[in-house]
VODRENTI-970630 format. One record per residue (C-alpha): residue number from 1; x, y, z. Coordinates in steps of 0.02 Angstrom, whole numbers, plus 50000, padded with zeros to 5 digits. Layout:
BEGIN
+-----+-------+-------+-------+
: num :    c1 :    c2 :    c3 :
+-----+-------+-------+-------+
: NUM :     X :     Y :     Z :
...
+-----+-------+-------+-------+
This chain:
BEGIN
+-----+-------+-------+-------+
: num :    c1 :    c2 :    c3 :
+-----+-------+-------+-------+
:   1 : 50583 : 53801 : 53864 :
:   2 : 50708 : 53664 : 53893 :
:   3 : 50676 : 53556 : 54045 :
:   4 : 50848 : 53510 : 54114 :
:   5 : 50899 : 53385 : 54246 :
:   6 : 51079 : 53324 : 54245 :
:   7 : 51114 : 53272 : 54066 :
:   8 : 50930 : 53255 : 54019 :
:   9 : 50865 : 53386 : 53899 :
:  10 : 50683 : 53378 : 53853 :
:  11 : 50579 : 53507 : 53763 :
:  12 : 50435 : 53563 : 53873 :
:  13 : 50286 : 53622 : 53771 :
:  14 : 50174 : 53730 : 53880 :
:  15 : 50031 : 53710 : 53757 :
:  16 : 50031 : 53520 : 53761 :
:  17 : 50083 : 53464 : 53934 :
:  18 : 50112 : 53276 : 53951 :
:  19 : 50126 : 53264 : 54140 :
:  20 : 50158 : 53076 : 54139 :
:  21 : 50316 : 53098 : 54034 :
:  22 : 50377 : 53238 : 54146 :
:  23 : 50349 : 53134 : 54302 :
:  24 : 50438 : 52985 : 54226 :
:  25 : 50589 : 53092 : 54178 :
:  26 : 50596 : 53165 : 54354 :
:  27 : 50588 : 52990 : 54428 :
:  28 : 50736 : 52938 : 54318 :
:  29 : 50833 : 53093 : 54368 :
:  30 : 50799 : 53076 : 54554 :
:  31 : 50842 : 52889 : 54549 :
:  32 : 50705 : 52842 : 54671 :
:  33 : 50685 : 52654 : 54689 :
:  34 : 50527 : 52579 : 54617 :
:  35 : 50482 : 52496 : 54783 :
:  36 : 50479 : 52665 : 54869 :
:  37 : 50367 : 52735 : 54730 :
:  38 : 50245 : 52589 : 54742 :
:  39 : 50235 : 52605 : 54932 :
:  40 : 50216 : 52794 : 54932 :
:  41 : 50088 : 52798 : 54792 :
:  42 : 50001 : 52640 : 54857 :
:  43 : 50002 : 52570 : 54680 :
:  44 : 50078 : 52425 : 54585 :
:  45 : 50198 : 52432 : 54437 :
:  46 : 50058 : 52426 : 54307 :
:  47 : 49967 : 52575 : 54384 :
:  48 : 50127 : 52678 : 54391 :
:  49 : 50164 : 52637 : 54208 :
:  50 : 49988 : 52696 : 54163 :
:  51 : 50022 : 52860 : 54254 :
:  52 : 50181 : 52884 : 54152 :
:  53 : 50078 : 52864 : 53993 :
:  54 : 49943 : 52987 : 54049 :
:  55 : 49935 : 53163 : 53981 :
:  56 : 49842 : 53217 : 54139 :
:  57 : 49817 : 53152 : 54315 :
:  58 : 49694 : 53189 : 54456 :
:  59 : 49758 : 53327 : 54569 :
:  60 : 49769 : 53215 : 54723 :
:  61 : 49884 : 53096 : 54627 :
:  62 : 49987 : 53240 : 54556 :
:  63 : 50006 : 53310 : 54732 :
:  64 : 50077 : 53143 : 54790 :
:  65 : 50203 : 53146 : 54647 :
:  66 : 50251 : 53325 : 54696 :
:  67 : 50285 : 53270 : 54874 :
:  68 : 50379 : 53112 : 54826 :
:  69 : 50489 : 53195 : 54695 :
:  70 : 50500 : 53362 : 54787 :
:  71 : 50453 : 53453 : 54628 :
:  72 : 50305 : 53570 : 54599 :
:  73 : 50222 : 53500 : 54442 :
:  74 : 50076 : 53619 : 54469 :
:  75 : 50193 : 53762 : 54425 :
:  76 : 50198 : 53696 : 54246 :
:  77 : 50010 : 53719 : 54235 :
:  78 : 50024 : 53893 : 54313 :
:  79 : 50145 : 53940 : 54174 :
:  80 : 50020 : 53875 : 54046 :
:  81 : 49886 : 53986 : 54122 :
:  82 : 50000 : 54137 : 54118 :
:  83 : 50041 : 54109 : 53935 :
:  84 : 49876 : 54049 : 53864 :
:  85 : 49728 : 54100 : 53972 :
:  86 : 49601 : 54225 : 53908 :
:  87 : 49618 : 54402 : 53969 :
:  88 : 49491 : 54455 : 54100 :
:  89 : 49370 : 54589 : 54046 :
:  90 : 49369 : 54747 : 54147 :
:  91 : 49180 : 54759 : 54164 :
:  92 : 49102 : 54812 : 54329 :
:  93 : 48999 : 54653 : 54340 :
:  94 : 49157 : 54549 : 54357 :
:  95 : 49221 : 54661 : 54496 :
:  96 : 49056 : 54653 : 54590 :
:  97 : 49053 : 54461 : 54589 :
:  98 : 49194 : 54431 : 54711 :
:  99 : 49251 : 54252 : 54723 :
: 100 : 49280 : 54170 : 54891 :
: 101 : 49440 : 54096 : 54818 :
: 102 : 49606 : 54180 : 54854 :
: 103 : 49655 : 54320 : 54735 :
: 104 : 49835 : 54303 : 54678 :
: 105 : 49909 : 54473 : 54645 :
: 106 : 50068 : 54418 : 54559 :
: 107 : 50102 : 54308 : 54411 :
: 108 : 50230 : 54171 : 54437 :
: 109 : 50368 : 54197 : 54311 :
: 110 : 50491 : 54055 : 54328 :
: 111 : 50663 : 54053 : 54251 :
: 112 : 50599 : 53922 : 54129 :
: 113 : 50457 : 54035 : 54072 :
: 114 : 50575 : 54183 : 54055 :
: 115 : 50693 : 54076 : 53952 :
: 116 : 50548 : 54017 : 53844 :
: 117 : 50491 : 54196 : 53807 :
: 118 : 50668 : 54260 : 53775 :
: 119 : 50700 : 54114 : 53659 :
: 120 : 50547 : 54163 : 53556 :
: 121 : 50619 : 54337 : 53537 :
: 122 : 50797 : 54277 : 53504 :
: 123 : 50744 : 54158 : 53367 :
: 124 : 50628 : 54286 : 53289 :
: 125 : 50473 : 54179 : 53312 :
: 126 : 50387 : 54323 : 53401 :
: 127 : 50421 : 54509 : 53418 :
: 128 : 50423 : 54601 : 53583 :
: 129 : 50255 : 54677 : 53541 :
: 130 : 50181 : 54505 : 53504 :
: 131 : 50245 : 54437 : 53670 :
: 132 : 50172 : 54585 : 53765 :
: 133 : 50002 : 54569 : 53680 :
: 134 : 49984 : 54379 : 53669 :
: 135 : 50053 : 54333 : 53840 :
: 136 : 50005 : 54496 : 53930 :
: 137 : 50179 : 54518 : 54000 :
: 138 : 50204 : 54700 : 54049 :
: 139 : 50324 : 54795 : 53936 :
: 140 : 50436 : 54847 : 54081 :
: 141 : 50446 : 54666 : 54142 :
: 142 : 50497 : 54605 : 53969 :
: 143 : 50628 : 54742 : 53953 :
: 144 : 50699 : 54696 : 54124 :
: 145 : 50711 : 54514 : 54072 :
: 146 : 50801 : 54560 : 53911 :
: 147 : 50923 : 54669 : 54007 :
: 148 : 50951 : 54543 : 54147 :
: 149 : 50962 : 54383 : 54046 :
+-----+-------+-------+-------+
């Protein structure tokens, strides 16, 4: 997938997410003044620079960046889970052990993820069957994407 903001084009690799780079690029694109960032994040310049270099950040810090930049960085991780998480087994024991956490019924397919998958097909890196099996995207969903986009 290509991550686009204005004239910035940066390859986003869902397997190796470098959240610090993504945040730094979004800061550049949004043109937020450094003083505002330091005040909002309650950090100094050195700490912010360290965050830009980090491949991962604590969720409370990432949430602050989401609010400041008005961008859902967590969605990037959701896309990673959709593409690369292990498939749940259908055993009865899993169904009997109900979690108290919310159960999300729908996968979040963003335009970026759809573009990523369609690009794999267009370039011949993966076949439709490989996409369906490896990423567990329903056949009808994939066919609708191909038709629509």
